[in-house]
C-alpha positions as CSV (number, residue, x, y, z in Angstrom):
1,M,0.0,0.0,0.0
2,G,2.4,2.3,0.7
3,R,6.2,2.5,0.0
4,I,8.4,3.2,3.1
5,A,11.5,4.8,1.7
6,L,14.3,7.1,2.6
7,V,15.1,9.1,-0.6
8,L,18.5,10.8,-0.7
9,S,19.0,13.2,-3.6
10,L,22.6,13.3,-2.6
11,F,25.8,12.0,-4.1
12,L,25.7,8.8,-2.1
13,A,25.6,5.1,-2.6
14,S,24.1,1.9,-1.4
15,A,24.6,-1.7,-2.2
16,A,27.4,-3.1,-4.3
17,A,27.4,-2.1,-7.9
18,G,26.1,-4.8,-10.3
19,R,29.0,-6.8,-11.6
20,A,27.2,-8.5,-14.4
21,N,27.4,-5.4,-16.6
22,V,30.5,-3.4,-15.4
23,S,31.0,-0.5,-17.7
24,P,34.3,-0.4,-19.7
25,G,36.7,2.2,-18.6
26,L,35.4,2.5,-15.0
27,P,37.4,1.3,-12.0
28,E,36.8,-2.2,-10.6
29,R,34.8,-2.3,-7.4
30,K,36.4,-4.3,-4.5
31,S,35.2,-5.6,-1.2
32,F,37.2,-5.3,2.0
33,Q,36.6,-7.1,5.3
34,F,37.6,-5.5,8.7
35,G,36.3,-7.8,11.4
36,E,32.5,-7.5,11.4
37,F,32.6,-4.5,8.9
38,T,32.5,-4.8,5.1
39,I,33.6,-1.9,2.9
40,E,33.2,-1.7,-0.8
41,A,35.2,0.8,-2.9
42,A,36.7,1.4,-6.3
43,A,40.3,0.3,-7.0
44,G,42.6,3.2,-6.1
45,D,40.4,4.4,-3.2
46,E,42.1,2.1,-0.6
47,P,43.2,5.1,1.5
48,Y,39.6,6.0,2.1
49,V,38.8,2.4,3.0
50,E,41.6,2.5,5.6
51,A,40.4,5.8,7.0
52,L,36.8,4.5,7.3
53,A,37.8,1.2,8.8
54,V,39.7,3.0,11.6
55,R,36.6,5.0,12.5
56,L,33.9,2.3,12.3
57,P,34.4,0.6,15.6
58,D,33.8,3.9,17.4
59,L,30.5,4.7,15.7
60,R,27.4,4.6,17.8
61,M,23.8,5.2,17.0
62,P,22.7,8.7,18.0
63,P,19.5,9.2,20.0
64,P,16.5,8.7,17.7
65,A,14.6,11.8,16.6
66,P,11.1,11.9,18.1
67,L,8.3,10.6,15.9
68,P,6.2,13.3,14.2
69,A,2.5,13.6,14.9
70,L,0.5,12.0,12.1
71,K,-2.4,13.9,10.6
72,L,-4.5,10.7,10.9
73,S,-3.3,8.2,13.6
74,L,-4.7,5.0,14.9
75,A,-6.1,7.0,17.8
76,D,-7.8,9.3,15.3
77,L,-9.3,6.3,13.5
78,A,-10.8,5.1,16.7
79,Q,-12.2,8.5,17.5
80,R,-13.6,8.9,13.9
81,R,-14.8,5.3,13.6
82,D,-18.3,6.0,12.5
83,E,-17.3,8.7,10.1
84,V,-14.6,6.6,8.4
85,L,-16.9,3.5,8.2
86,G,-19.5,5.7,6.6
87,R,-17.1,7.1,4.0
88,V,-16.0,3.6,3.0
89,A,-19.6,2.4,2.7
90,A,-20.5,5.4,0.5
91,W,-17.8,4.5,-2.0
92,L,-19.2,1.0,-2.2
93,G,-22.7,2.3,-2.9
94,L,-24.0,1.2,0.5
95,P,-26.4,3.3,2.7
96,K,-24.4,2.2,5.8
97,P,-21.5,0.0,6.6
98,T,-22.2,-3.7,7.0
99,A,-21.7,-5.6,10.3
100,V,-18.7,-7.4,8.7
101,M,-17.1,-4.0,7.7
102,A,-17.5,-2.7,11.3
103,S,-16.1,-5.9,12.9
104,T,-13.2,-5.8,10.4
105,F,-12.4,-2.2,11.2
106,D,-12.5,-2.9,15.0
107,A,-10.4,-6.0,14.7
108,R,-7.7,-4.4,12.5
109,L,-7.6,-1.4,14.7
110,K,-7.1,-3.5,17.9
111,E,-4.4,-5.5,16.2
112,S,-2.6,-2.4,15.0
113,K,-2.6,-0.8,18.4
114,A,-0.7,-3.8,19.7
115,I,2.2,-3.2,17.4
116,T,5.4,-1.8,18.9
117,L,8.1,-0.1,16.9
118,V,11.5,0.0,18.5
119,P,14.3,1.8,16.6
120,P,17.6,-0.1,15.9
121,T,20.3,0.3,18.4
122,E,23.4,-0.5,16.4
123,M,25.0,1.0,13.3
124,P,25.0,-1.0,10.1
125,R,27.9,-3.3,9.3
126,H,28.1,-2.7,5.5
127,Y,29.5,0.4,3.8
128,A,30.1,1.5,0.2
129,I,32.5,4.3,-0.8
130,W,31.5,6.2,-4.0
131,R,32.7,9.2,-6.1
132,R,29.8,11.0,-7.6
133,S,31.3,10.9,-11.1
134,D,31.8,7.2,-11.0
135,L,28.3,6.5,-9.7
136,V,26.6,8.7,-12.3
137,A,28.8,7.2,-15.1
138,R,27.8,3.7,-14.2
139,L,24.1,4.6,-13.9
140,A,24.2,6.5,-17.2
141,A,25.8,3.5,-18.9
142,G,23.0,1.3,-17.7
143,E,24.9,-0.5,-15.0
144,S,22.7,-1.9,-12.2
145,V,23.5,-0.2,-8.8
146,P,20.9,-1.6,-6.4
147,G,18.7,1.1,-4.8
148,F,19.8,3.9,-7.2
149,H,18.4,5.6,-10.3
150,L,19.0,8.9,-12.0
151,D,16.5,11.6,-11.6
152,A,15.3,14.0,-14.4
153,S,18.3,16.2,-14.0
154,G,20.7,13.3,-14.3
155,G,21.6,13.2,-10.6
156,P,21.7,10.0,-8.5
157,V,18.8,9.3,-6.2
158,F,19.0,6.5,-3.6
159,E,15.9,4.8,-2.2
160,F,16.1,2.5,0.8
161,G,12.9,1.0,1.9
162,S,10.3,-1.7,1.5
163,S,7.1,-2.1,-0.4
164,R,3.6,-2.7,0.7
165,S,4.4,-6.4,0.7
166,D,5.6,-5.8,4.2
167,L,2.0,-5.6,5.2
168,P,0.4,-8.4,3.2
169,S,-3.4,-8.4,3.6
170,D,-3.7,-12.1,3.9
171,R,-1.4,-12.3,7.0
172,G,-2.7,-9.3,9.0
173,V,-0.7,-6.8,10.9
174,A,-0.9,-8.6,14.2
175,Q,1.4,-11.3,12.9
176,L,4.2,-8.9,12.1
177,D,7.2,-8.1,14.2
178,L,8.0,-4.7,12.8
179,S,10.7,-3.9,15.3
180,A,12.6,-7.0,14.2
181,G,12.1,-6.1,10.6
182,F,13.4,-2.6,11.1
183,T,16.5,-4.0,12.8
184,A,17.2,-6.5,10.1
185,A,16.7,-4.0,7.3
186,W,18.9,-1.5,9.1
187,R,21.7,-4.0,9.8
188,G,21.6,-5.2,6.2
189,M,21.7,-1.7,4.8
190,V,24.8,-0.7,2.8
191,W,25.6,2.8,4.0
192,P,26.5,5.3,1.3
193,V,29.8,7.2,1.8
194,K,30.6,10.1,-0.4
195,I,34.3,11.0,-0.7
196,D,34.7,13.8,-3.3
197,A,32.8,16.7,-1.7
198,V,35.9,18.9,-1.5
199,T,38.7,18.9,-4.1
200,G,42.1,18.2,-2.6
201,S,40.9,17.2,0.8
202,A,42.7,14.3,2.6
203,A,41.1,10.9,2.9
204,N,40.5,11.1,6.6
205,E,38.9,14.6,6.2
206,D,36.5,13.3,3.5
207,I,35.6,10.3,5.7
208,E,34.9,12.5,8.8
209,A,32.6,14.7,6.7
210,A,30.8,11.7,5.4
211,L,30.4,10.1,8.8
212,G,29.0,13.4,10.2
213,L,26.2,13.2,7.6
214,L,25.7,9.5,8.2
215,Q,25.2,10.2,11.9
216,E,22.5,12.7,11.1
217,L,20.7,10.3,8.9
218,A,21.1,7.5,11.5
219,A,19.1,9.7,13.9
220,T,16.3,10.6,11.3
221,W,16.0,7.4,9.2
222,P,14.4,5.3,12.0
223,R,12.0,8.1,12.8
224,D,11.0,8.5,9.1
225,A,10.8,4.7,8.5
226,M,8.7,4.1,11.6
227,A,6.4,7.1,10.8
228,G,6.0,5.6,7.3
229,S,5.1,2.2,8.8
230,M,2.5,3.8,11.1
231,R,1.0,5.5,8.0
232,A,0.9,2.2,6.2
233,I,-0.8,0.6,9.2
234,V,-3.5,3.3,9.3
235,L,-4.0,2.8,5.6
236,D,-4.2,-1.0,6.1
237,V,-7.1,-0.7,8.6
238,I,-9.1,1.3,6.1
239,R,-8.1,-0.9,3.2
240,E,-9.1,-4.1,5.0
241,T,-12.4,-2.6,5.9
242,A,-13.1,-1.7,2.3
243,D,-11.9,-5.2,1.1
244,S,-14.3,-6.9,3.5
245,G,-17.1,-4.7,2.2
246,V,-16.5,-5.9,-1.3
247,T,-15.8,-9.5,-0.5
248,W,-18.6,-10.2,1.9
249,G,-21.1,-7.8,0.3
250,F,-20.7,-8.3,-3.4
251,L,-18.2,-10.8,-4.7
252,T,-16.7,-14.1,-3.4
253,S,-15.6,-15.8,-6.6
254,K,-12.1,-17.1,-7.1
255,D,-11.4,-14.5,-9.9
256,R,-12.2,-11.5,-7.7
257,R,-8.7,-10.7,-6.4
258,W,-7.6,-7.8,-8.6
259,F,-10.9,-6.1,-8.4
260,C,-11.1,-6.4,-4.6
261,E,-7.5,-5.2,-4.1
262,G,-7.9,-2.4,-6.6
263,V,-11.1,-1.1,-5.1
264,A,-9.9,-1.5,-1.5
265,G,-6.6,0.4,-2.2
266,F,-8.4,3.2,-4.2
267,V,-11.1,3.6,-1.6
268,A,-8.6,3.7,1.3
269,Y,-6.6,6.4,-0.4
270,K,-9.8,8.5,-1.2
271,V,-11.0,8.2,2.4
272,L,-7.6,9.4,3.6
273,E,-7.6,12.2,1.1
274,S,-11.0,13.3,2.4
275,E,-9.6,13.2,6.0
276,V,-6.2,14.8,5.6
277,G,-6.0,16.3,2.1
278,A,-4.3,15.1,-1.1
279,D,-0.8,16.2,-0.2
280,E,-0.8,14.5,3.2
281,A,-2.6,11.4,1.8
282,R,0.3,10.8,-0.6
283,G,2.5,10.4,2.5
284,Y,0.3,7.4,3.4
285,F,0.1,6.0,-0.1
286,D,1.6,7.3,-3.4
287,L,0.4,5.3,-6.4
288,R,3.0,6.8,-8.7
289,N,5.8,5.7,-6.4
290,E,4.4,2.2,-6.2
291,L,4.1,1.9,-9.9
292,R,7.6,3.2,-10.5
293,A,8.9,0.8,-7.9
294,H,7.4,-2.2,-9.7
295,Q,7.6,-1.0,-13.3
296,D,10.2,-3.7,-14.2
297,L,7.6,-6.4,-13.2
298,A,4.8,-4.9,-15.3
299,P,5.2,-7.5,-18.1
300,R,4.6,-10.3,-15.5
301,V,1.6,-8.7,-13.9
302,D,-1.5,-10.9,-14.5
303,L,-4.4,-9.4,-12.7
304,A,-7.1,-11.7,-14.3
305,G,-5.1,-14.7,-13.1
306,W,-4.2,-13.4,-9.6
307,P,-5.4,-16.0,-7.1
308,P,-7.5,-14.9,-4.1
309,A,-5.8,-14.2,-0.8
310,E,-6.9,-17.5,0.7
311,D,-5.0,-19.3,-2.1
312,A,-1.9,-17.0,-2.0
313,E,0.4,-19.4,-0.1
314,R,-0.3,-22.3,-2.5
315,S,0.1,-20.1,-5.5
316,G,3.8,-19.5,-4.9
317,I,3.6,-16.0,-6.3
318,P,6.8,-14.0,-5.1
319,A,6.1,-11.2,-2.7
320,E,7.3,-8.5,-5.1
321,L,5.1,-9.7,-7.9
322,D,2.2,-9.8,-5.5
323,A,2.9,-6.2,-4.5
324,A,3.2,-5.3,-8.2
325,N,-0.2,-6.9,-8.9
326,R,-1.7,-4.8,-6.1
327,A,-0.2,-1.6,-7.4
328,Y,-1.5,-2.2,-10.9
329,A,-4.9,-3.3,-9.7
330,I,-5.2,0.0,-7.8
331,K,-4.2,1.8,-11.0
332,V,-7.0,0.2,-13.0
333,V,-9.6,1.3,-10.5
334,T,-8.0,4.8,-10.2
335,D,-7.9,5.2,-14.0
336,L,-11.5,4.1,-14.3
337,C,-12.7,6.6,-11.8
338,A,-10.6,9.3,-13.4
339,R,-12.3,8.6,-16.7
340,R,-15.8,8.3,-15.4
341,G,-15.8,10.4,-12.2
342,D,-15.7,9.5,-8.6
343,D,-19.5,8.9,-8.5
344,F,-19.1,6.0,-10.9
345,L,-17.8,3.5,-8.4
346,P,-20.8,3.6,-6.1
347,K,-23.0,3.3,-9.2
348,L,-21.0,0.3,-10.3
349,F,-21.4,-1.4,-7.0
350,R,-25.2,-0.8,-6.9
351,E,-25.3,-2.4,-10.4
352,I,-23.2,-5.4,-9.3
353,G,-25.4,-5.7,-6.2
354,R,-28.3,-6.7,-8.4
355,T,-26.7,-10.1,-8.6
356,K,-26.6,-12.2,-5.5
357,R,-23.1,-12.4,-3.9
358,E,-22.9,-16.2,-4.2
359,K,-23.6,-16.0,-8.0
360,A,-21.5,-12.9,-8.8
361,T,-18.2,-13.2,-10.6
362,M,-15.9,-10.9,-12.4
363,A,-18.1,-11.4,-15.5
364,T,-20.8,-9.6,-13.4
365,V,-18.4,-6.7,-12.8
366,Y,-17.5,-6.5,-16.5
367,H,-21.1,-6.6,-17.6
368,A,-22.0,-3.9,-15.1
369,C,-19.2,-1.7,-16.3
370,R,-20.1,-2.2,-19.9
371,K,-23.8,-1.4,-19.2
372,L,-23.0,1.8,-17.2
373,A,-20.0,3.1,-19.1
374,G,-20.0,1.3,-22.4
375,E,-16.5,0.1,-21.9
376,D,-14.8,-3.3,-21.5
377,L,-12.9,-3.1,-18.2
378,R,-10.8,-6.1,-19.3
379,A,-9.1,-3.9,-21.9
380,A,-7.5,-2.0,-19.0
381,L,-5.6,-5.1,-17.8
382,R,-2.6,-4.5,-20.0
383,F,0.8,-3.5,-18.7
384,G,4.3,-3.4,-19.9
385,G,3.3,-4.6,-23.4
386,A,1.5,-7.7,-21.9
387,D,-2.2,-8.4,-22.5
388,H,-3.7,-10.3,-19.7
């Protein structure tokens, strides 16, 4: 649902550069081990490696920055329970929320409140030293540098985070140990170290400057990541409520997955938008970021063949592909409402509701859409050149 990411538009680096397509003329990347610390750098930058290795044992995590107050928190959801439930019901063309929707909301909210988020207490063990010119040249040549891409201006942007697959709808938030997940992600992170900020500076001076920046980020990243997770959890409560409304009110067939996920994600975002405004809502879920994060998987997205959540474990679909399916499902519903207007979705559900839930399938949905809008919704299930 939402992507939790630290985006650094800086001249920094992350994981080891891809070695399958090393660009000609660029220096070889090497890995050095110093006890529990691993440092990667280009050949010729060994003085920087040594300067960094000397400092690493003394690095300590700074006190974490305090969590920011969310515009819509779990406490706010509890306080606005009836209002939020009413908004979800209205999007589904219902005069009021069903008993299942209300019980789902209450259960998810209770589970979510039980989650504790504890920031990591130790600095990462993996580091990569980069010169900006080297990094940009590799990216421009098409070399794979995990976590990095070039922005519109040609500068390197690093994203460290995780996708909505961290909160899979079929598992439920109560089964997640988010604190352990944070610690594992943090310890596995390859810290970026920039060394060419000042021309002519000594290796130890460059390393000291880089470590100063890293200490600042070490204080703020846990805060930002945990705040992002709390936003994702809030979104998850609303999304699950909407999903239960679709599944238990309209559609239980095995081919329902993409439509249920798409509607639930879209409705959850629109409810958030109505509560906190569009700019703030994108902090909880940004569809553009989700689609960009999964664009390489677009040719493999198969919404029509996506098995229902209850069959997810047996299907063997990788978590990242599952997350890509979810993002593109939300895109289909978002695009449909953009073309037809926000009032189209409630109309569509009222038309779907003419068929008993036990007999309704995606054919019912496609027929309803064709009747109301004159378009075949199946034509929208095409991504990355694939026609599913």
